[in-house]
Residue, then its C-alpha position, 0 to 999 in steps of 0.5 A: m811419183k813425188r815423195s814428201v819428207a817431213i823432218l821434225a825435231l826428233f827426226v821423223l820421216p813418214l813411210l815412203a812409197q818405193k819410186q818406180n824407176f824402171t819400164i815394165n815389159v808386158g811381153t815377158p812373164e815378169g812384166q805381165q805380173l808387174q802389170a797385174i800387180g799394178q791393176e789389182a785393186d783387192d789388197a789381199k790379192k795384190v799381196q799374193l801377187m807381190e809375194d809370188f813375184l818376189t819368190k820367182y823374180p827376187k833379182h828383177e829390177g822391179a823387185p825393190w818396187v814390189a817389195g816397197q809396196l808390200e812393206l807398206i801394206y804390211m806396215q799398215q797391217k802391223q805385220y812387221d816380220k813380214a815387212l822385213a822379210a819382203a825387204d830381205k827378198a828384194y834387197t841387193g844394195g843398189p842405189n834404187e833401194v833407198d826407200l826399201g831400206y828406210n821402210a825396213i828400218k821403220a819396221a824394225e823400230a816398230k817391232g823394237d828389234t835392235d838387231a834388225i835396226a842395226k842391220w837395215a841402218q847399215r844397209t840403208a846408209e850403204t845404199t844412200q851413199k851410192v847416191v850421195g857419195s859419188g862426188k858428182a853434183p846432181e843435174g836437174a831438179e829430179e836428180k837433185a830431189d833424189f840426192d837430197h832425199a837419199k841424204e835425208v834417209g841416210t841421216y835418218a839411218e844414223y839417227s835410228i841407231y842412236a834412238a834405239a840405243s837411247k831406249s835400250r837397257d841391254m848393254k850388249a845391244i847398246t854395244a852392238l848399236g854403237e859398233s854399227l854406227q861407227k861403221i856407218n859414220p864415225k863422225s856422225q853427230y849421232m855418234w857424239l850423242v850415243t858415245p856416253r852410253y856406248l862407252a859405258s856399255l863396254g865396262g872396263k874397255g870403255c876407256a881404251e875405246a874412248g881414245k879410239l873414238s876421239a882419235a877418229d873424230s876430234k869433234n867427239a867431245e863426249a869421248f874426250l869427256f869419258e877419257a878425262d873421267c878415266s884419267w881423273r879416277g886414275a888420279r892422272g891430273d894432267a891427263a884429265i885436264a888435257s882431255a877436258n880442254k879438248a872436249l871444250e874445244a870440240l863443244n865450242s867449235r862443232p855445230k850445236v845438236e838437238g839433244g846435245n846438252e852442251a851447257s852441261k858438258i861444258g860444265t862437266a869439262n870444267f869440273f875435270i879441269g878443276a879436279g885435275n888441277a886439284l890433284q896437282q894442288r894448283w889451287g888457283p886454277a882449280n878454284k876458277a874452273l870448279r866455280a865455273a863447273l858447279p852450276a852444271l853439276k846438279g844431277e851428277p852427285t859424284y861430280e858435284a860432291n867432289a867439286l864442293f870438296n875441292l873448292g873447300m880445299a882450294n879456298y881454305s888453302l888459298g886463304k891460309a896462304i895469305g892469312d885471309k880468314g874470310q876465304m878460309r870460311e868460304g872453304l869451310r862452307y864448301f866442305e859443309q856442303a860436301a859433308a851433307m852429300k853421300s859420296n866418296v869424300q863425305d867423311q873427309a869433308s866432315r873431318n875437315v869441317t871439324v878441323i877448320k871450325k876449331e882453327l877459326g874458333i867457330p863453335 
């Protein structure tokens, strides 16, 4: 049976019919029942035959095929619990269960069951690895098609966890999903995308976990950015700069990812470089990095307000050091913008506006 897979922008695959890759021996009771299943035209009777087969012969080599057929029928009937139960009956973790696992993920997604998504994503990833992870190059068109198909389904398993975490508002569920994806593939592109929500779901443990993620994958820019944020909030300027530079290196060297929002993340990295330098009163590097960051910080009021405040400090300080009142006035304008935003630096920005205006003789 030829299988067709369509990969769209959001990584959507159709439901898949389990490939029949075994010989039916009609000389045995199980073979006769498999033959009856194949010949039965009435869906209700076919379902009964398949359920009976899985109860009697759950470990038969044909069980994954039967379960796959049953999954499809239950999916069409929107009986997702029954589809998952059918998959559970037949699952052994063998390499012939790629489609069984994929359809179980789709049933779990349709049900909105994050535990079941994580469970079947892990199972499916393990199954697909038995096809693609052997290190042996596929031989012939059929073997290559199976290899490519398993690779696509394995990637979908990773995507399904990211998608579920993106939709969830349950912090415990997001944590469990993030942990599941780490087990499947800690270097997955979808691990990069789920990292901010996963780390945020951990609360006070997020900073330490960010260090583990970045150590496991040098391309996980999102983990480095989380580390930089932790350092900045802890007033550790040099550590914030180091993590932000590693984030920039990752963003500039890894493949672009759908939904990766790299431009915004580059802006955030520049913010931490600038804010880290500001903590050390290195106003020249701070000014340069924060100017680069500012356009990308819209929608991040805490970062934007602090960038404006530190640009005020940088330009006022640089201007005063050389007697450049024009640059001091530029610093004033940044302070005025910071004073107009509700933030942790709003009050101090307002006081700085008053002091600088008096110093420059501005009414």
